[in-house]
BALOBA-1460 file (C-alpha; in Angstrom, 3 decimals):
// residues 258
<rec num="1" residu="m" x="-6.208" y="174.035" z="106.158"/>
<rec num="2" residu="k" x="-3.130" y="173.205" z="103.994"/>
<rec num="3" residu="k" x="-2.520" y="170.227" z="106.741"/>
<rec num="4" residu="h" x="-6.048" y="168.782" z="105.863"/>
<rec num="5" residu="i" x="-5.697" y="169.242" z="102.317"/>
<rec num="6" residu="r" x="-2.496" y="167.353" z="102.143"/>
<rec num="7" residu="r" x="-3.998" y="164.366" z="104.345"/>
<rec num="8" residu="l" x="-7.007" y="163.974" z="102.086"/>
<rec num="9" residu="p" x="-5.288" y="162.243" z="99.230"/>
<rec num="10" residu="t" x="-3.615" y="159.882" z="101.797"/>
<rec num="11" residu="l" x="-7.099" y="159.253" z="103.198"/>
<rec num="12" residu="v" x="-8.493" y="158.695" z="99.733"/>
<rec num="13" residu="l" x="-5.473" y="156.320" z="99.100"/>
<rec num="14" residu="a" x="-6.236" y="154.396" z="102.405"/>
<rec num="15" residu="v" x="-9.872" y="154.095" z="101.722"/>
<rec num="16" residu="a" x="-9.363" y="152.881" z="98.035"/>
<rec num="17" residu="a" x="-6.771" y="150.339" z="99.414"/>
<rec num="18" residu="t" x="-9.176" y="149.095" z="101.964"/>
<rec num="19" residu="m" x="-11.821" y="148.832" z="99.334"/>
<rec num="20" residu="l" x="-9.293" y="146.976" z="96.930"/>
<rec num="21" residu="s" x="-8.335" y="144.792" z="99.733"/>
<rec num="22" residu="a" x="-11.811" y="143.988" z="100.709"/>
<rec num="23" residu="s" x="-12.740" y="143.776" z="96.990"/>
<rec num="24" residu="v" x="-9.616" y="141.034" z="96.649"/>
<rec num="25" residu="y" x="-10.522" y="139.416" z="99.787"/>
<rec num="26" residu="a" x="-14.274" y="138.709" z="98.789"/>
<rec num="27" residu="t" x="-12.885" y="137.325" z="95.242"/>
<rec num="28" residu="t" x="-10.404" y="135.106" z="97.431"/>
<rec num="29" residu="l" x="-13.390" y="133.725" z="99.537"/>
<rec num="30" residu="n" x="-15.575" y="133.026" z="96.629"/>
<rec num="31" residu="d" x="-12.650" y="131.014" z="94.912"/>
<rec num="32" residu="i" x="-12.105" y="129.364" z="98.288"/>
<rec num="33" residu="f" x="-15.666" y="128.356" z="98.225"/>
<rec num="34" residu="q" x="-15.836" y="127.272" z="94.907"/>
<rec num="35" residu="v" x="-12.883" y="125.184" z="95.315"/>
<rec num="36" residu="a" x="-14.486" y="124.050" z="98.635"/>
<rec num="37" residu="e" x="-17.592" y="123.052" z="96.567"/>
<rec num="38" residu="r" x="-15.762" y="121.491" z="93.883"/>
<rec num="39" residu="m" x="-13.783" y="119.752" z="96.261"/>
<rec num="40" residu="n" x="-16.940" y="118.529" z="98.190"/>
<rec num="41" residu="g" x="-18.544" y="117.446" z="95.060"/>
<rec num="42" residu="n" x="-15.341" y="115.608" z="94.049"/>
<rec num="43" residu="a" x="-15.614" y="113.941" z="97.384"/>
<rec num="44" residu="k" x="-18.973" y="112.913" z="97.202"/>
<rec num="45" residu="k" x="-18.220" y="111.636" z="93.551"/>
<rec num="46" residu="s" x="-15.339" y="109.721" z="94.985"/>
<rec num="47" residu="q" x="-17.028" y="108.490" z="97.836"/>
<rec num="48" residu="a" x="-19.744" y="107.176" z="95.641"/>
<rec num="49" residu="k" x="-17.315" y="105.516" z="93.576"/>
<rec num="50" residu="i" x="-15.888" y="103.824" z="96.641"/>
<rec num="51" residu="d" x="-19.199" y="103.108" z="98.018"/>
<rec num="52" residu="a" x="-19.905" y="101.588" z="94.247"/>
<rec num="53" residu="l" x="-16.541" y="99.883" z="94.423"/>
<rec num="54" residu="n" x="-17.175" y="98.182" z="98.072"/>
<rec num="55" residu="e" x="-20.634" y="97.104" z="96.672"/>
<rec num="56" residu="d" x="-18.983" y="95.389" z="93.700"/>
<rec num="57" residu="t" x="-16.452" y="94.055" z="96.075"/>
<rec num="58" residu="r" x="-18.973" y="92.684" z="98.194"/>
<rec num="59" residu="k" x="-20.824" y="90.942" z="95.507"/>
<rec num="60" residu="l" x="-17.696" y="89.766" z="94.067"/>
<rec num="61" residu="l" x="-16.755" y="88.001" z="97.597"/>
<rec num="62" residu="s" x="-20.304" y="86.653" z="97.771"/>
<rec num="63" residu="e" x="-19.887" y="85.165" z="94.243"/>
<rec num="64" residu="y" x="-16.109" y="83.885" z="95.001"/>
<rec num="65" residu="k" x="-17.629" y="82.307" z="97.910"/>
<rec num="66" residu="i" x="-20.418" y="80.706" z="96.022"/>
<rec num="67" residu="v" x="-17.960" y="79.427" z="93.555"/>
<rec num="68" residu="l" x="-15.610" y="78.279" z="96.269"/>
<rec num="69" residu="k" x="-19.034" y="76.042" z="97.540"/>
<rec num="70" residu="e" x="-19.710" y="74.891" z="94.092"/>
<rec num="71" residu="i" x="-16.019" y="73.935" z="93.652"/>
<rec num="72" residu="e" x="-15.979" y="72.277" z="96.847"/>
<rec num="73" residu="g" x="-19.384" y="70.357" z="96.015"/>
<rec num="74" residu="l" x="-17.856" y="69.275" z="92.561"/>
<rec num="75" residu="r" x="-14.574" y="68.210" z="94.303"/>
<rec num="76" residu="v" x="-16.999" y="65.723" z="96.221"/>
<rec num="77" residu="y" x="-18.930" y="64.701" z="93.319"/>
<rec num="78" residu="n" x="-15.985" y="63.901" z="91.451"/>
<rec num="79" residu="r" x="-14.502" y="61.741" z="94.328"/>
<rec num="80" residu="q" x="-17.913" y="60.247" z="94.616"/>
<rec num="81" residu="l" x="-17.977" y="59.813" z="90.878"/>
<rec num="82" residu="e" x="-14.281" y="58.221" z="90.882"/>
<rec num="83" residu="k" x="-15.574" y="55.502" z="93.244"/>
<rec num="84" residu="q" x="-18.483" y="54.658" z="91.039"/>
<rec num="85" residu="i" x="-16.228" y="54.373" z="87.909"/>
<rec num="86" residu="a" x="-13.948" y="52.098" z="90.009"/>
<rec num="87" residu="n" x="-16.568" y="49.996" z="90.929"/>
<rec num="88" residu="q" x="-18.034" y="49.766" z="87.364"/>
<rec num="89" residu="e" x="-14.554" y="49.085" z="86.011"/>
<rec num="90" residu="r" x="-14.221" y="46.328" z="88.526"/>
<rec num="91" residu="e" x="-17.580" y="44.872" z="87.604"/>
<rec num="92" residu="m" x="-16.681" y="45.105" z="83.810"/>
<rec num="93" residu="a" x="-13.598" y="43.070" z="84.777"/>
<rec num="94" residu="q" x="-15.646" y="40.381" z="86.567"/>
<rec num="95" residu="l" x="-18.184" y="40.356" z="83.985"/>
<rec num="96" residu="s" x="-15.614" y="39.985" z="81.393"/>
<rec num="97" residu="s" x="-14.192" y="36.999" z="83.168"/>
<rec num="98" residu="s" x="-17.706" y="35.541" z="83.289"/>
<rec num="99" residu="i" x="-18.221" y="35.878" z="80.014"/>
<rec num="100" residu="d" x="-14.856" y="34.046" z="79.215"/>
<rec num="101" residu="e" x="-16.155" y="31.382" z="81.714"/>
<rec num="102" residu="v" x="-19.634" y="31.292" z="79.745"/>
<rec num="103" residu="t" x="-18.063" y="30.935" z="76.597"/>
<rec num="104" residu="v" x="-15.589" y="27.927" z="77.749"/>
<rec num="105" residu="i" x="-18.948" y="26.284" z="79.214"/>
<rec num="106" residu="e" x="-20.803" y="26.850" z="75.843"/>
<rec num="107" residu="r" x="-17.912" y="25.095" z="74.045"/>
<rec num="108" residu="q" x="-18.368" y="22.275" z="76.502"/>
<rec num="109" residu="i" x="-22.006" y="21.998" z="76.857"/>
<rec num="110" residu="t" x="-23.179" y="21.973" z="73.278"/>
<rec num="111" residu="p" x="-21.527" y="18.692" z="72.705"/>
<rec num="112" residu="l" x="-23.210" y="17.403" z="76.030"/>
<rec num="113" residu="m" x="-26.621" y="18.618" z="74.624"/>
<rec num="114" residu="l" x="-25.986" y="16.788" z="71.171"/>
<rec num="115" residu="r" x="-25.291" y="13.394" z="73.068"/>
<rec num="116" residu="m" x="-28.239" y="14.012" z="75.234"/>
<rec num="117" residu="i" x="-30.537" y="14.486" z="72.041"/>
<rec num="118" residu="d" x="-29.162" y="11.299" z="70.526"/>
<rec num="119" residu="g" x="-29.881" y="9.574" z="74.221"/>
<rec num="120" residu="i" x="-33.730" y="10.775" z="73.742"/>
<rec num="121" residu="e" x="-33.744" y="9.654" z="70.245"/>
<rec num="122" residu="q" x="-32.268" y="6.238" z="71.022"/>
<rec num="123" residu="f" x="-34.725" y="5.758" z="74.337"/>
<rec num="124" residu="v" x="-38.017" y="6.879" z="71.828"/>
<rec num="125" residu="e" x="-37.081" y="4.022" z="69.130"/>
<rec num="126" residu="l" x="-36.337" y="1.473" z="72.123"/>
<rec num="127" residu="d" x="-39.159" y="2.705" z="74.430"/>
<rec num="128" residu="v" x="-43.007" y="1.138" z="74.050"/>
<rec num="129" residu="p" x="-44.281" y="2.931" z="70.513"/>
<rec num="130" residu="f" x="-46.778" y="5.500" z="71.695"/>
<rec num="131" residu="l" x="-47.033" y="8.836" z="70.299"/>
<rec num="132" residu="l" x="-44.216" y="8.217" z="67.920"/>
<rec num="133" residu="d" x="-44.831" y="10.916" z="65.483"/>
<rec num="134" residu="e" x="-45.230" y="13.504" z="68.528"/>
<rec num="135" residu="r" x="-41.700" y="12.277" z="70.174"/>
<rec num="136" residu="r" x="-39.806" y="12.241" z="66.752"/>
<rec num="137" residu="a" x="-41.202" y="15.790" z="65.755"/>
<rec num="138" residu="r" x="-39.839" y="17.112" z="69.180"/>
<rec num="139" residu="i" x="-36.626" y="15.421" z="68.585"/>
<rec num="140" residu="e" x="-36.151" y="16.777" z="65.040"/>
<rec num="141" residu="r" x="-37.058" y="20.377" z="66.628"/>
<rec num="142" residu="l" x="-34.354" y="19.981" z="69.187"/>
<rec num="143" residu="r" x="-31.862" y="19.455" z="66.024"/>
<rec num="144" residu="e" x="-33.038" y="22.398" z="64.454"/>
<rec num="145" residu="i" x="-32.928" y="24.771" z="67.435"/>
<rec num="146" residu="m" x="-29.329" y="23.383" z="68.162"/>
<rec num="147" residu="d" x="-28.268" y="24.833" z="64.429"/>
<rec num="148" residu="r" x="-29.805" y="28.064" z="65.131"/>
<rec num="149" residu="a" x="-27.230" y="30.913" z="65.985"/>
<rec num="150" residu="d" x="-30.351" y="33.352" z="67.078"/>
<rec num="151" residu="v" x="-31.072" y="30.991" z="69.964"/>
<rec num="152" residu="a" x="-29.025" y="31.278" z="73.208"/>
<rec num="153" residu="v" x="-27.250" y="28.199" z="74.494"/>
<rec num="154" residu="s" x="-29.236" y="28.486" z="77.775"/>
<rec num="155" residu="e" x="-32.297" y="28.247" z="75.822"/>
<rec num="156" residu="k" x="-31.152" y="25.515" z="73.999"/>
<rec num="157" residu="f" x="-30.215" y="23.706" z="77.226"/>
<rec num="158" residu="s" x="-33.675" y="24.616" z="78.521"/>
<rec num="159" residu="q" x="-35.570" y="22.890" z="75.610"/>
<rec num="160" residu="v" x="-33.079" y="19.894" z="75.911"/>
<rec num="161" residu="l" x="-34.209" y="19.348" z="79.506"/>
<rec num="162" residu="r" x="-37.869" y="19.897" z="78.676"/>
<rec num="163" residu="a" x="-37.814" y="17.047" z="76.257"/>
<rec num="164" residu="f" x="-36.332" y="14.778" z="78.946"/>
<rec num="165" residu="q" x="-39.071" y="15.731" z="81.555"/>
<rec num="166" residu="i" x="-41.741" y="15.146" z="79.045"/>
<rec num="167" residu="e" x="-40.336" y="11.674" z="78.410"/>
<rec num="168" residu="n" x="-40.205" y="11.128" z="82.064"/>
<rec num="169" residu="e" x="-44.052" y="12.496" z="82.474"/>
<rec num="170" residu="y" x="-45.081" y="9.847" z="79.932"/>
<rec num="171" residu="g" x="-44.083" y="7.033" z="82.480"/>
<rec num="172" residu="r" x="-46.963" y="8.539" z="84.973"/>
<rec num="173" residu="t" x="-49.867" y="9.678" z="82.590"/>
<rec num="174" residu="m" x="-52.977" y="7.752" z="81.247"/>
<rec num="175" residu="e" x="-53.699" y="8.898" z="77.810"/>
<rec num="176" residu="t" x="-55.978" y="8.045" z="74.668"/>
<rec num="177" residu="y" x="-55.496" y="8.971" z="71.217"/>
<rec num="178" residu="g" x="-56.562" y="7.848" z="67.640"/>
<rec num="179" residu="t" x="-53.960" y="6.282" z="65.368"/>
<rec num="180" residu="t" x="-53.229" y="3.726" z="62.613"/>
<rec num="181" residu="i" x="-51.161" y="0.583" z="63.232"/>
<rec num="182" residu="m" x="-50.450" y="-2.283" z="61.371"/>
<rec num="183" residu="l" x="-52.193" y="-5.397" z="62.161"/>
<rec num="184" residu="d" x="-51.341" y="-8.885" z="60.152"/>
<rec num="185" residu="g" x="-50.014" y="-6.592" z="57.417"/>
<rec num="186" residu="v" x="-53.027" y="-4.231" z="57.249"/>
<rec num="187" residu="e" x="-53.113" y="-0.577" z="58.405"/>
<rec num="188" residu="r" x="-55.897" y="-0.403" z="60.749"/>
<rec num="189" residu="q" x="-57.611" y="2.786" z="62.420"/>
<rec num="190" residu="v" x="-57.570" y="2.278" z="66.215"/>
<rec num="191" residu="d" x="-57.973" y="3.958" z="69.681"/>
<rec num="192" residu="m" x="-54.679" y="3.630" z="71.914"/>
<rec num="193" residu="l" x="-54.964" y="3.690" z="75.449"/>
<rec num="194" residu="k" x="-51.498" y="4.468" z="77.207"/>
<rec num="195" residu="v" x="-51.271" y="3.659" z="80.987"/>
<rec num="196" residu="g" x="-47.483" y="5.028" z="81.938"/>
<rec num="197" residu="r" x="-45.174" y="2.704" z="80.085"/>
<rec num="198" residu="i" x="-46.951" y="-0.215" z="81.735"/>
<rec num="199" residu="a" x="-49.322" y="-0.858" z="79.081"/>
<rec num="200" residu="l" x="-50.226" y="0.065" z="75.722"/>
<rec num="201" residu="v" x="-53.234" y="-1.268" z="74.291"/>
<rec num="202" residu="y" x="-55.540" y="-0.854" z="71.601"/>
<rec num="203" residu="q" x="-59.510" y="-1.267" z="70.664"/>
<rec num="204" residu="t" x="-61.116" y="-0.773" z="66.974"/>
<rec num="205" residu="p" x="-63.559" y="1.889" z="67.196"/>
<rec num="206" residu="d" x="-66.315" y="-0.499" z="66.878"/>
<rec num="207" residu="g" x="-64.673" y="-2.615" z="69.831"/>
<rec num="208" residu="d" x="-64.588" y="-5.803" z="68.067"/>
<rec num="209" residu="e" x="-60.866" y="-6.110" z="68.226"/>
<rec num="210" residu="t" x="-58.571" y="-5.472" z="71.393"/>
<rec num="211" residu="g" x="-55.223" y="-5.971" z="71.804"/>
<rec num="212" residu="h" x="-51.654" y="-4.718" z="72.916"/>
<rec num="213" residu="w" x="-48.120" y="-4.131" z="72.189"/>
<rec num="214" residu="n" x="-45.968" y="-6.999" z="73.012"/>
<rec num="215" residu="v" x="-42.782" y="-6.085" z="74.097"/>
<rec num="216" residu="d" x="-41.013" y="-9.147" z="73.848"/>
<rec num="217" residu="a" x="-42.433" y="-9.664" z="70.229"/>
<rec num="218" residu="g" x="-42.051" y="-6.213" z="69.373"/>
<rec num="219" residu="r" x="-45.367" y="-5.966" z="67.717"/>
<rec num="220" residu="y" x="-49.154" y="-5.698" z="68.310"/>
<rec num="221" residu="q" x="-51.086" y="-8.750" z="69.203"/>
<rec num="222" residu="p" x="-54.743" y="-9.518" z="69.779"/>
<rec num="223" residu="v" x="-55.885" y="-10.256" z="73.370"/>
<rec num="224" residu="g" x="-59.064" y="-12.145" z="74.693"/>
<rec num="225" residu="d" x="-62.387" y="-10.992" z="74.751"/>
<rec num="226" residu="e" x="-61.900" y="-10.485" z="78.645"/>
<rec num="227" residu="y" x="-60.154" y="-7.567" z="78.278"/>
<rec num="228" residu="q" x="-62.600" y="-5.563" z="76.154"/>
<rec num="229" residu="g" x="-64.749" y="-4.089" z="78.607"/>
<rec num="230" residu="s" x="-61.689" y="-2.890" z="80.986"/>
<rec num="231" residu="v" x="-59.893" y="-1.385" z="77.571"/>
<rec num="232" residu="r" x="-63.207" y="0.337" z="76.780"/>
<rec num="233" residu="q" x="-63.469" y="1.587" z="80.289"/>
<rec num="234" residu="g" x="-59.740" y="2.643" z="80.582"/>
<rec num="235" residu="i" x="-60.537" y="4.807" z="77.330"/>
<rec num="236" residu="r" x="-63.349" y="6.389" z="78.675"/>
<rec num="237" residu="m" x="-61.380" y="7.231" z="81.765"/>
<rec num="238" residu="a" x="-58.373" y="8.580" z="80.026"/>
<rec num="239" residu="r" x="-61.117" y="11.070" z="78.191"/>
<rec num="240" residu="q" x="-62.455" y="11.937" z="81.462"/>
<rec num="241" residu="q" x="-65.846" y="10.401" z="80.653"/>
<rec num="242" residu="a" x="-65.530" y="8.102" z="83.583"/>
<rec num="243" residu="s" x="-64.543" y="7.601" z="87.103"/>
<rec num="244" residu="i" x="-61.169" y="6.524" z="87.840"/>
<rec num="245" residu="e" x="-61.480" y="2.699" z="89.034"/>
<rec num="246" residu="m" x="-59.295" y="-0.606" z="88.994"/>
<rec num="247" residu="l" x="-58.569" y="-1.657" z="85.278"/>
<rec num="248" residu="s" x="-57.224" y="-5.467" z="84.285"/>
<rec num="249" residu="l" x="-55.016" y="-4.926" z="81.395"/>
<rec num="250" residu="p" x="-52.808" y="-7.003" z="79.458"/>
<rec num="251" residu="i" x="-49.323" y="-6.807" z="80.266"/>
<rec num="252" residu="s" x="-46.282" y="-8.564" z="79.005"/>
<rec num="253" residu="g" x="-42.503" y="-8.690" z="79.196"/>
<rec num="254" residu="a" x="-40.652" y="-7.135" z="82.117"/>
<rec num="255" residu="e" x="-43.521" y="-4.947" z="83.092"/>
<rec num="256" residu="a" x="-45.549" y="-8.185" z="83.580"/>
<rec num="257" residu="a" x="-42.772" y="-9.767" z="85.804"/>
<rec num="258" residu="q" x="-42.972" y="-6.650" z="88.054"/>
């Protein structure tokens, strides 16, 4: 009995130790589980961060590739732009050279145009005296244009050439117009008929007097009544009041010889 009594404390101690050990073990497991859960939570957070970093990296890589393409596109554009600039520089150099040439031509052509105008004026004064006011006014306008800085040289030259063309066309046209001329020292109103440069004849409005410009004499002279009808008909033809037909007109000087 005493033996059993002595073993009781030992058994109690063993049970107590076992219970204490189980409690400690349970506490340790809980700690381990908690640590594991925290580690798992941290791992998930870390994985989420890694996934986010991977996504950011992927986006950055995609953006980097896009930027590389844009850079390559800019390089191609810059190369093309450099070619265009080089071509423009060559064109500018050629244009500058052309401008220099034009400047030289302008300096040379201006005296030529002035001589041409002088030539037209001399020709008009020596020519058959038809439409003198109109022709002299045209020459005066040419001289005014030559003095204007706002008119291009090309336009001036065009106007001078046009004056030459008009004078040339006078030799192929048939015209009539009213004017006043000196007859025997008296100013008379007449109807003038110009047929090219071959004939310049006049007739008074009442038809009583008919005459022509005598090139050799350098003045107007009356002609016989035989030309009266032809001159009247020629005036009507020039006014488009009659059909074109053959006319007998007084001609003198070199034209008559021809």
